[in-house]
C-alpha positions, 0 to 999 in steps of 0.5 A, a space after each residue: 678110203 679114197 672112194 665114197 661108199 654107197 648109202 647102204 654100206 655107209 649105213 652099215 658102218 654107222 650102225 656098227 659104230 653106234 653098236 660098239 660106241 665108236 667114232 668113225 674117223 676119216 684119215 684122208 683129205 681127198 673126199 669128205 664122207 658124210 657118214 664119218 664123225 670127223 675128218 683128219 687131214 694129217 701127216 704120215 705120223 698122224 696117219 700111223 697114230 690113228 691106225 695104231 689106235 684104231 679098233 677096226 679099220 675099213 679101207 680101200 687102199 694098199 697102204 691102209 691094208 699094209 698098215 692094218 697087217 703090220 699093226 695086226 688090226 682087225 680090218 676089211 678091204 672094200 674091193 675096188 679091183 686094185 691088183 696090188 691090194 688083192 695080191 697083198 691079201 693073197 700073199 698073207 692068206 687074208 683074201 677073206 678080208 676083201 669084201 664087196 661094199 654091197 655086203 653087210 661087211 661089218 659082220 666080218 669083224 666078228 670073225 677075228 684075224 688070228 695074227 698069232 697063227 699066221 706063219 706067213 706074216 711071221 716069215 716075212 717079218 723075220 726075213 725083213 729083220 734079217 735083211 735090215 740087220 745084215 744091211 746095217 752090219 754092212 754099213 758098220 763094216 764099210 765105215 771102218 775102212 
């Protein structure tokens, strides 16, 4: 998260974390959020490690959203009117993960994202892999000249 949440939203997150016996870890160094248990100033590799091991993700950033999808995490995006985040969610038919911080959004984690049935994500993954393989094969062929 880049932006601080309002007091009601931060209380909701704390309550959710307490019910699930989870820690709230902030992985940004821009602002310090008092509702978090700890803040990690980290490298890109540390960031990915925290994302990979997270049970739930609450974000307001494009990269937080993208890595949540890539890593098939249960996540919500706090709506900060960022076009590229809205377009990303729409592209993967995950518009319903966008929430207003005034809503009691931790309840959304009860509605699990079914990644196994999201064909759009699979199509993008397949297209990306095909592109990478073709690109690497092109490099291999060029190096033999």
